[in-house]
N, CA, C and O atoms as a GROMACS GRO file, in nm:
protein
  452
    1MET      N    1  -3.949   0.084   2.978
    1MET     CA    2  -3.885   0.265   3.061
    1MET      C    3  -3.944   0.334   3.068
    1MET      O    4  -4.042   0.364   3.001
    2ALA      N    5  -3.880   0.396   3.187
    2ALA     CA    6  -3.985   0.546   3.253
    2ALA      C    7  -3.899   0.610   3.270
    2ALA      O    8  -3.780   0.580   3.287
    3LEU      N    9  -3.985   0.774   3.264
    3LEU     CA   10  -3.939   0.884   3.270
    3LEU      C   11  -3.989   0.887   3.452
    3LEU      O   12  -4.059   0.818   3.527
    4THR      N   13  -3.877   1.050   3.462
    4THR     CA   14  -3.900   1.058   3.602
    4THR      C   15  -3.806   1.238   3.573
    4THR      O   16  -3.706   1.273   3.510
    5ARG      N   17  -3.894   1.299   3.647
    5ARG     CA   18  -3.882   1.426   3.618
    5ARG      C   19  -3.804   1.448   3.721
    5ARG      O   20  -3.820   1.397   3.832
    6LEU      N   21  -3.699   1.541   3.684
    6LEU     CA   22  -3.605   1.593   3.863
    6LEU      C   23  -3.667   1.670   3.846
    6LEU      O   24  -3.696   1.733   3.745
    7PRO      N   25  -3.712   1.678   4.007
    7PRO     CA   26  -3.787   1.816   4.079
    7PRO      C   27  -3.744   1.894   4.072
    7PRO      O   28  -3.642   1.892   4.140
    8GLY      N   29  -3.762   2.012   4.007
    8GLY     CA   30  -3.796   2.194   4.020
    8GLY      C   31  -3.666   2.163   3.893
    8GLY      O   32  -3.544   2.178   3.900
    9SER      N   33  -3.736   2.124   3.803
    9SER     CA   34  -3.542   2.158   3.716
    9SER      C   35  -3.663   2.086   3.578
    9SER      O   36  -3.765   2.021   3.602
   10LYS      N   37  -3.615   2.122   3.450
   10LYS     CA   38  -3.626   2.092   3.331
   10LYS      C   39  -3.537   1.970   3.244
   10LYS      O   40  -3.489   1.951   3.132
   11TRP      N   41  -3.553   1.882   3.416
   11TRP     CA   42  -3.503   1.825   3.343
   11TRP      C   43  -3.528   1.603   3.352
   11TRP      O   44  -3.495   1.526   3.442
   12TRP      N   45  -3.587   1.579   3.234
   12TRP     CA   46  -3.549   1.393   3.234
   12TRP      C   47  -3.478   1.296   3.229
   12TRP      O   48  -3.390   1.271   3.148
   13ILE      N   49  -3.536   1.198   3.375
   13ILE     CA   50  -3.438   1.072   3.268
   13ILE      C   51  -3.483   0.989   3.292
   13ILE      O   52  -3.554   0.959   3.388
   14GLU      N   53  -3.439   0.923   3.189
   14GLU     CA   54  -3.510   0.785   3.160
   14GLU      C   55  -3.442   0.677   3.177
   14GLU      O   56  -3.339   0.654   3.113
   15THR      N   57  -3.529   0.544   3.328
   15THR     CA   58  -3.456   0.516   3.314
   15THR      C   59  -3.498   0.356   3.235
   15THR      O   60  -3.583   0.366   3.146
   16ASP      N   61  -3.441   0.205   3.265
   16ASP     CA   62  -3.521   0.099   3.251
   16ASP      C   63  -3.514  -0.008   3.367
   16ASP      O   64  -3.439  -0.061   3.449
   17ASP      N   65  -3.683  -0.002   3.302
   17ASP     CA   66  -3.746  -0.029   3.436
   17ASP      C   67  -3.679  -0.165   3.484
   17ASP      O   68  -3.600  -0.175   3.577
   18ALA      N   69  -3.720  -0.255   3.413
   18ALA     CA   70  -3.586  -0.351   3.404
   18ALA      C   71  -3.452  -0.439   3.540
   18ALA      O   72  -3.449  -0.530   3.622
   19THR      N   73  -3.368  -0.334   3.485
   19THR     CA   74  -3.204  -0.310   3.517
   19THR      C   75  -3.222  -0.189   3.632
   19THR      O   76  -3.183  -0.213   3.746
   20GLY      N   77  -3.290  -0.035   3.594
   20GLY     CA   78  -3.318   0.083   3.729
   20GLY      C   79  -3.174   0.205   3.653
   20GLY      O   80  -3.164   0.322   3.690
   21GLU      N   81  -3.083   0.143   3.552
   21GLU     CA   82  -3.010   0.177   3.456
   21GLU      C   83  -3.112   0.280   3.423
   21GLU      O   84  -3.232   0.267   3.396
   22ILE      N   85  -2.989   0.453   3.437
   22ILE     CA   86  -3.045   0.497   3.324
   22ILE      C   87  -2.982   0.524   3.158
   22ILE      O   88  -2.864   0.519   3.123
   23ILE      N   89  -3.063   0.545   3.103
   23ILE     CA   90  -3.114   0.523   2.969
   23ILE      C   91  -3.076   0.589   2.857
   23ILE      O   92  -3.047   0.544   2.747
   24GLY      N   93  -3.081   0.766   2.919
   24GLY     CA   94  -3.125   0.951   2.877
   24GLY      C   95  -3.148   1.079   3.022
   24GLY      O   96  -3.175   1.122   3.134
   25SER      N   97  -3.107   1.078   2.891
   25SER     CA   98  -3.140   1.268   2.962
   25SER      C   99  -3.192   1.352   2.915
   25SER      O  100  -3.130   1.412   2.828
   26TYR      N  101  -3.359   1.406   2.956
   26TYR     CA  102  -3.329   1.516   2.855
   26TYR      C  103  -3.407   1.606   2.884
   26TYR      O  104  -3.506   1.576   2.951
   27ASN      N  105  -3.389   1.737   2.846
   27ASN     CA  106  -3.383   1.839   2.802
   27ASN      C  107  -3.558   1.909   2.804
   27ASN      O  108  -3.593   1.837   2.710
   28LYS      N  109  -3.643   1.962   2.825
   28LYS     CA  110  -3.738   1.941   2.703
   28LYS      C  111  -3.720   2.110   2.683
   28LYS      O  112  -3.785   2.141   2.583
   29ALA      N  113  -3.687   2.173   2.714
   29ALA     CA  114  -3.642   2.294   2.694
   29ALA      C  115  -3.558   2.285   2.515
   29ALA      O  116  -3.592   2.327   2.405
   30GLN      N  117  -3.414   2.191   2.577
   30GLN     CA  118  -3.368   2.274   2.517
   30GLN      C  119  -3.465   2.092   2.337
   30GLN      O  120  -3.461   2.050   2.222
   31ILE      N  121  -3.501   2.084   2.419
   31ILE     CA  122  -3.563   1.956   2.276
   31ILE      C  123  -3.672   1.992   2.144
   31ILE      O  124  -3.676   1.954   2.026
   32THR      N  125  -3.788   2.121   2.260
   32THR     CA  126  -3.862   2.234   2.169
   32THR      C  127  -3.736   2.338   2.095
   32THR      O  128  -3.726   2.327   1.973
   33ALA      N  129  -3.690   2.387   2.130
   33ALA     CA  130  -3.567   2.423   2.056
   33ALA      C  131  -3.457   2.344   1.941
   33ALA      O  132  -3.373   2.387   1.861
   34ASP      N  133  -3.490   2.249   1.966
   34ASP     CA  134  -3.438   2.102   1.866
   34ASP      C  135  -3.519   2.134   1.748
   34ASP      O  136  -3.497   2.173   1.634
   35ILE      N  137  -3.638   2.097   1.832
   35ILE     CA  138  -3.757   2.128   1.661
   35ILE      C  139  -3.761   2.173   1.614
   35ILE      O  140  -3.760   2.161   1.492
   36GLN      N  141  -3.773   2.338   1.732
   36GLN     CA  142  -3.743   2.421   1.570
   36GLN      C  143  -3.685   2.431   1.513
   36GLN      O  144  -3.742   2.432   1.404
   37ALA      N  145  -3.530   2.447   1.496
   37ALA     CA  146  -3.425   2.426   1.535
   37ALA      C  147  -3.445   2.327   1.308
   37ALA      O  148  -3.408   2.343   1.192
   38ILE      N  149  -3.523   2.244   1.391
   38ILE     CA  150  -3.513   2.217   1.303
   38ILE      C  151  -3.650   2.201   1.165
   38ILE      O  152  -3.628   2.114   1.081
   39LYS      N  153  -3.740   2.258   1.155
   39LYS     CA  154  -3.858   2.280   1.116
   39LYS      C  155  -3.777   2.379   1.007
   39LYS      O  156  -3.789   2.358   0.887
   40ASN      N  157  -3.663   2.524   1.076
   40ASN     CA  158  -3.671   2.559   1.033
   40ASN      C  159  -3.519   2.615   0.846
   40ASN      O  160  -3.480   2.694   0.759
   41THR      N  161  -3.508   2.474   0.921
   41THR     CA  162  -3.346   2.460   0.856
   41THR      C  163  -3.436   2.312   0.736
   41THR      O  164  -3.373   2.248   0.652
   42LEU      N  165  -3.550   2.300   0.759
   42LEU     CA  166  -3.650   2.197   0.683
   42LEU      C  167  -3.696   2.292   0.542
   42LEU      O  168  -3.678   2.250   0.428
   43LEU      N  169  -3.755   2.422   0.575
   43LEU     CA  170  -3.794   2.496   0.545
   43LEU      C  171  -3.690   2.566   0.454
   43LEU      O  172  -3.723   2.662   0.385
   44GLN      N  173  -3.499   2.494   0.456
   44GLN     CA  174  -3.478   2.522   0.328
   44GLN      C  175  -3.440   2.484   0.181
   44GLN      O  176  -3.412   2.526   0.069
   45TYR      N  177  -3.464   2.358   0.271
   45TYR     CA  178  -3.469   2.184   0.181
   45TYR      C  179  -3.617   2.189   0.085
   45TYR      O  180  -3.722   2.197   0.148
   46PRO      N  181  -3.621   2.186  -0.040
   46PRO     CA  182  -3.726   2.096  -0.102
   46PRO      C  183  -3.873   1.996  -0.044
   46PRO      O  184  -3.905   1.897   0.022
   47ASP      N  185  -3.914   2.085  -0.108
   47ASP     CA  186  -4.065   2.020  -0.057
   47ASP      C  187  -4.137   1.867  -0.063
   47ASP      O  188  -4.260   1.864  -0.064
   48PRO      N  189  -4.065   1.745  -0.068
   48PRO     CA  190  -4.119   1.603  -0.146
   48PRO      C  191  -4.238   1.631  -0.254
   48PRO      O  192  -4.275   1.630  -0.372
   49THR      N  193  -4.284   1.669  -0.051
   49THR     CA  194  -4.474   1.615  -0.137
   49THR      C  195  -4.470   1.719  -0.261
   49THR      O  196  -4.476   1.677  -0.377
   50GLN      N  197  -4.464   1.807  -0.242
   50GLN     CA  198  -4.405   1.915  -0.344
   50GLN      C  199  -4.381   1.854  -0.496
   50GLN      O  200  -4.466   1.831  -0.583
   51ASP      N  201  -4.240   1.835  -0.498
   51ASP     CA  202  -4.173   1.804  -0.575
   51ASP      C  203  -4.223   1.665  -0.606
   51ASP      O  204  -4.188   1.652  -0.723
   52ALA      N  205  -4.280   1.562  -0.574
   52ALA     CA  206  -4.381   1.468  -0.668
   52ALA      C  207  -4.484   1.526  -0.699
   52ALA      O  208  -4.526   1.480  -0.805
   53LYS      N  209  -4.530   1.584  -0.671
   53LYS     CA  210  -4.658   1.661  -0.723
   53LYS      C  211  -4.638   1.725  -0.856
   53LYS      O  212  -4.723   1.714  -0.945
   54ASP      N  213  -4.534   1.790  -0.869
   54ASP     CA  214  -4.484   1.846  -0.953
   54ASP      C  215  -4.464   1.765  -1.102
   54ASP      O  216  -4.535   1.783  -1.200
   55VAL      N  217  -4.312   1.642  -1.092
   55VAL     CA  218  -4.336   1.525  -1.115
   55VAL      C  219  -4.422   1.484  -1.208
   55VAL      O  220  -4.400   1.466  -1.328
   56GLY      N  221  -4.564   1.465  -1.125
   56GLY     CA  222  -4.644   1.370  -1.203
   56GLY      C  223  -4.728   1.505  -1.311
   56GLY      O  224  -4.800   1.500  -1.410
   57LEU      N  225  -4.671   1.619  -1.227
   57LEU     CA  226  -4.772   1.759  -1.418
   57LEU      C  227  -4.710   1.750  -1.492
   57LEU      O  228  -4.755   1.773  -1.604
   58ALA      N  229  -4.555   1.706  -1.477
   58ALA     CA  230  -4.471   1.670  -1.593
   58ALA      C  231  -4.533   1.526  -1.664
   58ALA      O  232  -4.555   1.484  -1.778
   59LEU      N  233  -4.544   1.481  -1.534
   59LEU     CA  234  -4.554   1.334  -1.663
   59LEU      C  235  -4.658   1.379  -1.652
   59LEU      O  236  -4.630   1.483  -1.712
   60ASN      N  237  -4.792   1.396  -1.617
   60ASN     CA  238  -4.912   1.381  -1.713
   60ASN      C  239  -4.882   1.567  -1.838
   60ASN      O  240  -4.864   1.528  -1.953
   61ALA      N  241  -4.878   1.680  -1.833
   61ALA     CA  242  -4.813   1.720  -1.992
   61ALA      C  243  -4.737   1.685  -2.068
   61ALA      O  244  -4.688   1.764  -2.149
   62VAL      N  245  -4.703   1.542  -2.064
   62VAL     CA  246  -4.652   1.504  -2.146
   62VAL      C  247  -4.707   1.400  -2.221
   62VAL      O  248  -4.642   1.326  -2.294
   63ALA      N  249  -4.797   1.397  -2.207
   63ALA     CA  250  -4.872   1.232  -2.194
   63ALA      C  251  -4.994   1.267  -2.247
   63ALA      O  252  -5.072   1.181  -2.288
   64ASN      N  253  -5.026   1.431  -2.249
   64ASN     CA  254  -5.144   1.521  -2.280
   64ASN      C  255  -5.097   1.560  -2.415
   64ASN      O  256  -5.167   1.574  -2.515
   65ALA      N  257  -4.937   1.580  -2.401
   65ALA     CA  258  -4.816   1.731  -2.542
   65ALA      C  259  -4.951   1.664  -2.733
   65ALA      O  260  -4.982   1.732  -2.831
   66GLY      N  261  -4.987   1.524  -2.702
   66GLY     CA  262  -4.954   1.499  -2.808
   66GLY      C  263  -4.894   1.421  -2.913
   66GLY      O  264  -4.910   1.414  -3.035
   67LEU      N  265  -4.802   1.350  -2.811
   67LEU     CA  266  -4.706   1.289  -2.877
   67LEU      C  267  -4.719   1.135  -2.945
   67LEU      O  268  -4.813   1.058  -2.929
   68THR      N  269  -4.644   1.121  -2.995
   68THR     CA  270  -4.604   0.929  -3.078
   68THR      C  271  -4.606   0.901  -2.947
   68THR      O  272  -4.535   0.950  -2.859
   69ALA      N  273  -4.706   0.805  -2.935
   69ALA     CA  274  -4.658   0.704  -2.816
   69ALA      C  275  -4.528   0.696  -2.770
   69ALA      O  276  -4.473   0.727  -2.664
   70GLU      N  277  -4.485   0.637  -2.892
   70GLU     CA  278  -4.300   0.602  -2.856
   70GLU      C  279  -4.240   0.714  -2.831
   70GLU      O  280  -4.171   0.701  -2.730
   71LYS      N  281  -4.234   0.807  -2.872
   71LYS     CA  282  -4.230   0.951  -2.816
   71LYS      C  283  -4.249   1.026  -2.650
   71LYS      O  284  -4.174   1.091  -2.577
   72SER      N  285  -4.355   0.990  -2.642
   72SER     CA  286  -4.419   1.036  -2.456
   72SER      C  287  -4.431   0.925  -2.412
   72SER      O  288  -4.530   0.921  -2.338
   73ALA      N  289  -4.358   0.786  -2.423
   73ALA     CA  290  -4.288   0.704  -2.393
   73ALA      C  291  -4.181   0.740  -2.312
   73ALA      O  292  -4.173   0.742  -2.189
   74ARG      N  293  -4.078   0.778  -2.422
   74ARG     CA  294  -3.883   0.794  -2.448
   74ARG      C  295  -3.928   0.952  -2.293
   74ARG      O  296  -3.881   0.948  -2.179
   75VAL      N  297  -4.004   1.041  -2.333
   75VAL     CA  298  -3.980   1.110  -2.241
   75VAL      C  299  -4.052   1.124  -2.133
   75VAL      O  300  -4.000   1.195  -2.047
   76SER      N  301  -4.198   1.063  -2.100
   76SER     CA  302  -4.189   0.999  -1.954
   76SER      C  303  -4.092   0.873  -1.884
   76SER      O  304  -4.129   0.837  -1.772
   77ALA      N  305  -4.015   0.830  -1.920
   77ALA     CA  306  -3.934   0.748  -1.893
   77ALA      C  307  -3.783   0.808  -1.800
   77ALA      O  308  -3.708   0.762  -1.714
   78LEU      N  309  -3.798   0.953  -1.891
   78LEU     CA  310  -3.616   1.066  -1.910
   78LEU      C  311  -3.703   1.086  -1.791
   78LEU      O  312  -3.672   1.051  -1.677
   79VAL      N  313  -3.882   1.179  -1.844
   79VAL     CA  314  -3.835   1.253  -1.629
   79VAL      C  315  -3.819   1.160  -1.544
   79VAL      O  316  -3.724   1.190  -1.472
   80ASN      N  317  -3.899   0.984  -1.492
   80ASN     CA  318  -3.904   0.954  -1.427
   80ASN      C  319  -3.752   0.929  -1.375
   80ASN      O  320  -3.711   0.954  -1.262
   81ALA      N  321  -3.646   0.851  -1.528
   81ALA     CA  322  -3.490   0.855  -1.403
   81ALA      C  323  -3.430   0.972  -1.389
   81ALA      O  324  -3.331   0.955  -1.318
   82MET      N  325  -3.444   1.113  -1.431
   82MET     CA  326  -3.405   1.249  -1.370
   82MET      C  327  -3.491   1.199  -1.225
   82MET      O  328  -3.426   1.117  -1.161
   83TYR      N  329  -3.587   1.225  -1.182
   83TYR     CA  330  -3.646   1.288  -1.059
   83TYR      C  331  -3.630   1.137  -0.975
   83TYR      O  332  -3.669   1.146  -0.859
   84GLN      N  333  -3.565   0.964  -1.025
   84GLN     CA  334  -3.550   0.870  -0.966
   84GLN      C  335  -3.392   0.959  -0.871
   84GLN      O  336  -3.425   0.990  -0.757
   85SER      N  337  -3.248   0.995  -0.906
   85SER     CA  338  -3.211   1.073  -0.977
   85SER      C  339  -3.169   1.146  -0.838
   85SER      O  340  -3.104   1.133  -0.734
   86TYR      N  341  -3.267   1.245  -0.922
   86TYR     CA  342  -3.246   1.414  -0.773
   86TYR      C  343  -3.309   1.359  -0.622
   86TYR      O  344  -3.285   1.410  -0.512
   87GLN      N  345  -3.426   1.201  -0.660
   87GLN     CA  346  -3.426   1.162  -0.515
   87GLN      C  347  -3.286   1.091  -0.408
   87GLN      O  348  -3.273   1.110  -0.287
   88GLY      N  349  -3.227   1.039  -0.466
   88GLY     CA  350  -3.087   0.964  -0.498
   88GLY      C  351  -2.936   1.146  -0.438
   88GLY      O  352  -2.814   1.148  -0.417
   89ASP      N  353  -3.052   1.263  -0.434
   89ASP     CA  354  -2.895   1.372  -0.448
   89ASP      C  355  -2.938   1.360  -0.254
   89ASP      O  356  -3.033   1.315  -0.190
   90VAL      N  357  -2.797   1.431  -0.217
   90VAL     CA  358  -2.706   1.462  -0.112
   90VAL      C  359  -2.847   1.526  -0.068
   90VAL      O  360  -2.933   1.452  -0.020
   91ARG      N  361  -2.860   1.601  -0.076
   91ARG     CA  362  -3.026   1.744   0.032
   91ARG      C  363  -3.087   1.652   0.004
   91ARG      O  364  -3.084   1.592   0.112
   92GLN      N  365  -3.170   1.564  -0.091
   92GLN     CA  366  -3.264   1.480  -0.051
   92GLN      C  367  -3.272   1.372   0.066
   92GLN      O  368  -3.351   1.331   0.152
   93VAL      N  369  -3.159   1.354   0.025
   93VAL     CA  370  -3.048   1.255   0.213
   93VAL      C  371  -3.104   1.282   0.360
   93VAL      O  372  -3.180   1.220   0.434
   94GLU      N  373  -3.043   1.385   0.367
   94GLU     CA  374  -3.028   1.478   0.432
   94GLU      C  375  -3.140   1.501   0.427
   94GLU      O  376  -3.194   1.416   0.498
   95ALA      N  377  -3.263   1.610   0.354
   95ALA     CA  378  -3.376   1.650   0.404
   95ALA      C  379  -3.431   1.489   0.483
   95ALA      O  380  -3.386   1.500   0.597
   96ALA      N  381  -3.507   1.348   0.475
   96ALA     CA  382  -3.556   1.306   0.451
   96ALA      C  383  -3.446   1.241   0.628
   96ALA      O  384  -3.502   1.186   0.723
   97GLN      N  385  -3.347   1.259   0.624
   97GLN     CA  386  -3.250   1.246   0.776
   97GLN      C  387  -3.266   1.341   0.945
   97GLN      O  388  -3.240   1.318   1.063
   98LEU      N  389  -3.335   1.476   0.849
   98LEU     CA  390  -3.358   1.590   0.923
   98LEU      C  391  -3.481   1.537   1.014
   98LEU      O  392  -3.483   1.484   1.125
   99GLN      N  393  -3.606   1.580   0.901
   99GLN     CA  394  -3.730   1.468   0.932
   99GLN      C  395  -3.796   1.346   0.945
   99GLN      O  396  -3.911   1.312   0.919
  100ALA      N  397  -3.628   1.246   1.024
  100ALA     CA  398  -3.690   1.116   1.117
  100ALA      C  399  -3.583   1.158   1.232
  100ALA      O  400  -3.547   1.058   1.294
  101ARG      N  401  -3.538   1.244   1.265
  101ARG     CA  402  -3.460   1.339   1.356
  101ARG      C  403  -3.597   1.401   1.403
  101ARG      O  404  -3.650   1.365   1.508
  102LEU      N  405  -3.640   1.475   1.337
  102LEU     CA  406  -3.783   1.571   1.409
  102LEU      C  407  -3.869   1.516   1.483
  102LEU      O  408  -3.888   1.533   1.604
  103ASP      N  409  -3.967   1.391   1.348
  103ASP     CA  410  -4.025   1.328   1.427
  103ASP      C  411  -4.010   1.268   1.552
  103ASP      O  412  -4.091   1.310   1.634
  104ALA      N  413  -3.895   1.140   1.614
  104ALA     CA  414  -3.828   1.148   1.715
  104ALA      C  415  -3.867   1.205   1.822
  104ALA      O  416  -3.945   1.153   1.901
  105LEU      N  417  -3.801   1.354   1.839
  105LEU     CA  418  -3.750   1.403   1.895
  105LEU      C  419  -3.948   1.478   1.942
  105LEU      O  420  -4.009   1.497   2.048
  106ILE      N  421  -3.978   1.494   1.808
  106ILE     CA  422  -4.162   1.557   1.817
  106ILE      C  423  -4.227   1.439   1.938
  106ILE      O  424  -4.290   1.484   2.034
  107THR      N  425  -4.207   1.299   1.924
  107THR     CA  426  -4.216   1.212   2.012
  107THR      C  427  -4.202   1.183   2.089
  107THR      O  428  -4.269   1.106   2.158
  108LEU      N  429  -4.045   1.271   2.122
  108LEU     CA  430  -3.980   1.223   2.243
  108LEU      C  431  -4.102   1.290   2.402
  108LEU      O  432  -4.158   1.256   2.506
  109ARG      N  433  -4.058   1.476   2.250
  109ARG     CA  434  -4.148   1.564   2.382
  109ARG      C  435  -4.298   1.589   2.423
  109ARG      O  436  -4.353   1.666   2.502
  110GLU      N  437  -4.361   1.446   2.294
  110GLU     CA  438  -4.452   1.416   2.383
  110GLU      C  439  -4.478   1.341   2.500
  110GLU      O  440  -4.588   1.327   2.553
  111ARG      N  441  -4.376   1.297   2.536
  111ARG     CA  442  -4.362   1.223   2.644
  111ARG      C  443  -4.287   1.241   2.707
  111ARG      O  444  -4.213   1.146   2.731
  112LEU      N  445  -4.262   1.350   2.761
  112LEU     CA  446  -4.226   1.455   2.907
  112LEU      C  447  -4.325   1.558   2.926
  112LEU      O  448  -4.331   1.677   2.896
  113VAL      N  449  -4.422   1.453   3.002
  113VAL     CA  450  -4.572   1.481   3.044
  113VAL      C  451  -4.555   1.625   3.224
  113VAL      O  452  -4.657   1.665   3.280
   0.00000   0.00000   0.00000
C-alpha cells in the first residue's frame, strides 16, 4: 500500500500497489483531532490497569485478613467473579473499542509523514 500526499493539501491517498485503486483517503489534521477526542473520552472511563491493581490489592487484603482458609477462598472467589462480571460491562467493552481505534489512528498518523 502506498500513501501519497496531495500537493498543497493536508490530504493523503492510499492506493493498492497491485491494482492502483484508491483504498483510503486521510486528512492528517482530522486524524489528529480524532486522536485527541478519543483520548479525552477515555479519561471519562475507568482505567483498566488501575482497576486490575485495585482488585489485586483487594485480593491481597483478603489473603492477609486472618480469615480461615475456607472463608478466604470463598471471598477471593467472590471478588474474582465480581471483577470478571465488571470486565464484561458495556463501558469496559466501549473503552476497549475506543482504545483499539485510538491505537489504529496513531499508527495511521505515524505513516503520514
